[in-house]
C-alpha positions in Angstrom: -27.7 -83.6 -126.4 -30.4 -86.1 -126.8 -29.9 -89.8 -125.7 -31.9 -92.8 -127.0 -33.6 -95.1 -124.2 -32.3 -98.7 -123.9 -34.8 -101.2 -125.4 -37.0 -103.1 -122.9 -35.6 -106.5 -122.0 -37.6 -109.4 -123.3 -37.8 -112.5 -121.4 -37.7 -116.1 -122.7 -40.9 -117.4 -123.8 -41.0 -120.1 -121.1 -41.1 -117.5 -118.4 -44.4 -116.0 -120.0 -45.9 -119.4 -120.0 -45.3 -120.1 -116.4 -46.9 -116.8 -115.4 -49.9 -117.6 -117.4 -50.1 -121.0 -115.9 -49.9 -119.5 -112.2 -52.7 -117.0 -113.0 -54.9 -119.9 -114.4 -54.4 -122.1 -111.3 -55.4 -119.1 -109.0 -58.6 -118.6 -111.0 -59.4 -122.4 -110.7 -58.9 -122.3 -106.9 -61.3 -119.3 -106.4 -64.1 -121.1 -108.5 -63.7 -124.4 -106.4 -64.0 -122.3 -103.1 -67.2 -120.6 -104.3 -68.7 -124.0 -105.2 -68.0 -125.5 -101.9 -69.5 -122.5 -100.2 -72.9 -122.9 -102.2 -72.9 -126.7 -101.8 -72.1 -126.7 -98.0 -73.0 -123.6 -96.5 -72.9 -125.0 -92.9 -69.4 -126.2 -93.3 -68.2 -122.8 -94.1 -69.6 -121.5 -90.9 -68.0 -124.1 -88.7 -71.2 -126.1 -87.9 -70.8 -129.4 -86.0 -71.9 -132.6 -88.0 -75.4 -133.6 -87.0 -75.9 -136.6 -84.6 -77.4 -138.8 -87.3 -74.2 -138.5 -89.3 -71.9 -139.5 -86.3 -74.3 -142.3 -85.0 -73.4 -145.7 -85.9 -75.7 -147.3 -88.5 -76.6 -150.0 -86.0 -77.8 -147.4 -83.5 -79.3 -144.9 -85.8 -82.7 -146.4 -86.1 -83.2 -146.5 -82.3 -82.0 -142.8 -82.0 -84.2 -141.6 -84.7 -87.4 -143.4 -84.0 -87.0 -143.0 -80.1 -87.9 -146.7 -79.5 -85.6 -148.1 -76.7 -83.7 -151.3 -77.4 -85.3 -154.3 -75.6 -83.3 -155.9 -72.9 -83.5 -159.5 -71.8 -85.4 -160.0 -68.4 -84.1 -162.9 -66.3 -86.9 -165.5 -65.8 -87.2 -166.3 -62.0 -86.6 -170.0 -61.3 -88.2 -171.7 -58.3 -85.9 -173.6 -56.0 -86.1 -177.3 -56.6 -88.3 -179.2 -54.2 -86.7 -182.1 -52.5 -89.0 -185.0 -51.5 -89.2 -185.9 -47.9 -86.9 -188.5 -46.6 -89.9 -191.1 -46.4 -91.8 -190.1 -49.4 -93.3 -193.3 -51.0 -94.9 -196.7 -50.3 -92.8 -199.3 -48.4 -90.4 -201.2 -50.5 -91.3 -204.8 -51.4 -88.9 -207.7 -51.6 -89.2 -208.1 -55.3 -88.0 -204.4 -56.0 -85.1 -204.1 -53.7 -81.4 -205.5 -54.4 -78.9 -205.5 -51.7 -75.2 -206.0 -52.7 -72.4 -206.7 -50.3 -69.2 -204.6 -50.9 -65.5 -204.8 -50.1 -62.8 -202.4 -51.1 -60.6 -205.2 -52.4 -60.7 -208.8 -53.3 -57.2 -209.7 -51.8 -55.8 -208.2 -48.6 -52.2 -208.6 -47.7 -50.8 -208.8 -44.3 -51.8 -205.9 -42.1 -54.5 -204.6 -44.5 -58.1 -204.5 -43.0 -61.0 -205.0 -45.2 -63.6 -202.1 -45.6 -67.1 -203.3 -45.8 -70.1 -201.4 -47.2 -73.6 -202.0 -48.8 -75.4 -200.8 -52.0 -79.2 -200.8 -52.2 -81.1 -200.5 -55.5 -84.7 -200.1 -56.2 -85.3 -202.1 -59.3 -89.1 -201.3 -59.4 -90.9 -198.4 -61.2 -92.0 -196.3 -58.4 -90.3 -194.6 -55.4 -90.4 -196.8 -52.2 -89.2 -196.3 -48.6 -87.0 -198.6 -46.4 -85.1 -198.1 -43.0 -81.3 -198.0 -44.1 -80.2 -197.1 -40.6 -77.4 -199.0 -38.8 -80.0 -200.3 -36.4 -81.4 -202.6 -39.2 -78.1 -203.3 -40.9 -76.3 -206.7 -40.5 -72.9 -207.6 -41.8 -71.8 -211.1 -41.5 -68.4 -212.7 -42.4 -68.2 -216.4 -42.9 -65.7 -218.9 -44.1 -67.2 -222.3 -45.1 -70.0 -223.0 -42.6 -68.4 -221.1 -39.8 -69.4 -217.5 -38.8 -66.4 -215.4 -38.0 -67.7 -212.1 -37.4 -71.0 -210.1 -37.2 -71.4 -206.4 -37.1 -74.2 -206.6 -34.7 -72.3 -208.4 -32.0 -70.7 -205.2 -30.5 -72.7 -202.5 -32.3 -72.7 -199.1 -30.4 -75.5 -196.4 -30.7 -77.4 -197.9 -33.7 -79.8 -195.5 -35.4 -83.0 -195.8 -37.7 -82.9 -193.9 -41.0 -85.8 -194.1 -43.4 -84.9 -193.2 -46.9 -86.7 -193.1 -50.2 -85.3 -195.2 -53.0 -85.9 -193.8 -56.6 -86.0 -196.4 -59.2 -82.7 -197.3 -60.8 -80.7 -195.0 -58.4 -78.5 -197.0 -56.0 -77.5 -195.7 -52.5 -74.3 -196.9 -50.8 -72.8 -196.7 -47.4 -71.3 -193.3 -46.7 -68.8 -194.6 -44.2 -67.5 -198.3 -44.6 -67.2 -200.7 -41.6 -63.6 -201.6 -41.0 -63.0 -205.3 -40.0 -60.0 -205.8 -37.8 -59.5 -209.4 -39.0 -60.6 -210.8 -35.5 -63.5 -213.2 -34.4 -66.5 -211.4 -32.9 -69.0 -212.5 -30.3 -71.3 -210.8 -27.7 -68.7 -211.9 -25.1 -65.8 -210.3 -26.8 -66.9 -206.7 -26.8 -64.8 -205.7 -23.7 -61.6 -207.5 -24.5 -59.1 -208.7 -27.0 -60.2 -210.9 -29.8 -58.8 -213.9 -31.5 -57.2 -213.1 -35.0 -58.8 -215.0 -37.7 -56.8 -217.5 -40.1 -54.9 -215.8 -42.8 -52.3 -216.9 -45.3 -54.8 -216.8 -48.2 -57.9 -217.8 -46.2 -61.0 -217.3 -48.2 -64.0 -215.4 -46.6 -67.4 -214.3 -47.7 -69.5 -211.2 -46.8 -73.2 -211.0 -46.6 -75.5 -208.1 -45.7 -79.0 -207.4 -44.8 -80.8 -204.3 -44.5 -84.3 -203.7 -43.1 -84.9 -207.6 -43.7 -83.6 -207.3 -47.2 -80.8 -209.6 -47.8 -78.1 -209.7 -50.3 -78.8 -212.2 -53.0 -75.1 -213.4 -53.0 -72.0 -213.0 -50.7 -68.7 -211.3 -51.7 -65.7 -213.4 -51.7 -62.3 -211.9 -50.6 -59.0 -213.6 -49.6 -56.9 -212.6 -46.4 -53.2 -213.0 -46.3 
């Protein structure tokens, strides 16, 4: 007894189209891989990229030519030379200005005036004078009467020659404090008499090494 075999089952057309597309994509992938092997044979063998390709563009010229990058060399500077304390010719009267200075113009009760001096070379060349306490004289007057002198009871006076640069004033480093009393060579060892206050007007004059202040400095004491 013979039997007829069942006819082969046919798939829908879209199934065959999908299979043909997969085969085509596989062929394209093989071709691309072959091209990459030909163009970059080193890459297929796992070679490391060259130093030139990994070196930044700003450094590549130095690496390739072997020329070191120049570095700045610090220029040595000589220490400044300071002139000697008595460097220059003696100061002349026409090139020195002496100014009497007080820290205030009005002093209330209990406030003690602080006295100092400023010396300026108004000439064009450096000159030398003695600015030590041994040749300084501070004088306080009121009207025609002298009330106080710094030289009356001065202790341990010293000489100090200094060079005055043109246009550069120098001033007292430590002011003299006036205790608002009368001075005299006979009052150095005992109490002194207080000067009049209540708004009394006084004038300070200063001389240094024979150079006197052109004008006095007025101040009031209460």
